[in-house]
C-alpha positions as CSV (number, residue, x, y, z in Angstrom):
1,M,-58.7,20.9,-47.7
2,K,-62.6,19.4,-47.8
3,S,-60.9,15.7,-49.7
4,T,-58.0,15.8,-46.4
5,F,-60.5,16.9,-43.5
6,M,-62.9,14.3,-45.3
7,S,-60.2,11.5,-45.4
8,L,-59.2,11.9,-42.0
9,L,-62.6,12.0,-40.4
10,I,-63.1,8.1,-42.6
11,G,-59.7,6.7,-41.3
12,I,-60.8,8.2,-37.6
13,L,-64.3,6.4,-37.7
14,L,-62.5,3.1,-39.0
15,I,-59.9,3.2,-36.1
16,A,-62.9,3.9,-34.0
17,L,-65.2,1.3,-35.3
18,V,-62.6,-1.6,-35.7
19,G,-61.8,-0.6,-32.3
20,F,-64.7,-0.6,-30.4
21,G,-66.5,-3.6,-33.0
22,S,-63.9,-5.9,-31.4
23,Y,-64.1,-4.9,-28.2
24,Y,-67.6,-6.8,-29.3
25,I,-66.1,-8.9,-31.0
26,I,-63.6,-10.9,-28.9
27,K,-64.5,-12.3,-25.7
28,R,-63.2,-13.6,-22.6
29,Y,-63.7,-17.6,-21.3
30,K,-62.7,-18.1,-18.3
31,I,-62.2,-21.9,-18.4
32,S,-61.2,-24.2,-14.9
33,A,-61.1,-28.5,-14.7
34,D,-60.6,-29.8,-12.0
35,I,-57.6,-32.8,-12.5
36,S,-57.4,-34.3,-9.1
37,T,-57.6,-38.2,-9.5
38,A,-60.7,-38.9,-6.8
39,T,-61.0,-42.1,-6.4
40,K,-64.5,-44.4,-6.6
41,G,-66.2,-45.3,-3.3
42,D,-63.5,-42.3,-1.3
43,I,-66.2,-40.5,0.3
44,N,-64.7,-38.7,2.9
45,G,-62.1,-37.6,0.5
46,D,-58.1,-39.1,2.2
47,G,-57.6,-40.7,-0.8
48,K,-58.3,-43.7,-0.1
49,V,-61.1,-46.4,0.7
50,D,-61.2,-47.4,4.0
51,A,-62.9,-47.9,7.3
52,L,-63.8,-44.2,6.9
53,D,-65.9,-44.5,4.3
54,L,-67.3,-47.4,5.5
55,N,-68.6,-45.3,8.6
56,A,-70.3,-42.9,5.8
57,V,-72.0,-45.4,3.9
58,L,-73.6,-46.7,7.4
59,S,-74.5,-43.7,8.8
60,D,-76.6,-43.0,6.0
61,I,-78.1,-46.3,5.2
62,S,-78.9,-46.3,8.9
63,S,-80.4,-42.9,9.5
64,G,-82.1,-42.5,5.9
65,K,-80.6,-39.3,4.7
66,Y,-79.2,-39.4,1.0
67,D,-75.8,-38.1,0.6
68,K,-74.9,-38.0,-3.0
69,K,-71.0,-38.6,-2.2
70,A,-72.4,-41.6,-0.9
71,D,-74.5,-42.7,-3.9
72,L,-71.8,-44.7,-5.6
73,N,-74.1,-46.9,-8.0
74,G,-75.7,-43.2,-9.2
75,D,-79.6,-44.4,-8.3
76,G,-80.3,-42.3,-6.1
77,K,-80.9,-44.1,-2.7
78,V,-77.4,-44.9,-0.7
79,D,-78.4,-48.6,0.4
80,T,-75.9,-51.9,0.3
81,L,-75.7,-51.8,-3.3
82,D,-73.4,-48.7,-2.5
83,L,-72.0,-50.6,0.8
84,N,-71.0,-53.6,-1.4
85,Y,-68.9,-51.1,-3.8
86,I,-67.3,-50.1,-0.1
87,I,-66.3,-53.6,0.5
88,S,-65.5,-54.8,-3.0
89,S,-63.2,-51.5,-3.1
90,W,-61.0,-51.3,-0.5
91,S,-57.8,-49.7,-0.1
92,Q,-56.0,-52.5,2.4
């Protein structure tokens, strides 16, 4: 009787340890990715490089403000180099 009780107790403990132990071992991760195809130079996100993007860069240059989306060459400023990029990428 004592060995049956001990076997049962050990079985319950093993099930509990395996069950609760796996809770700590298995972790869930949520992964998401934006798979949209962005056109470099498309500052306003309408899918093309056009006068609206040109105006956005010109506005940032004239106001002296920094907009990361308008910094097309990644040099930390919006300037004529970014303006040249817009002109060379123009969608007609």
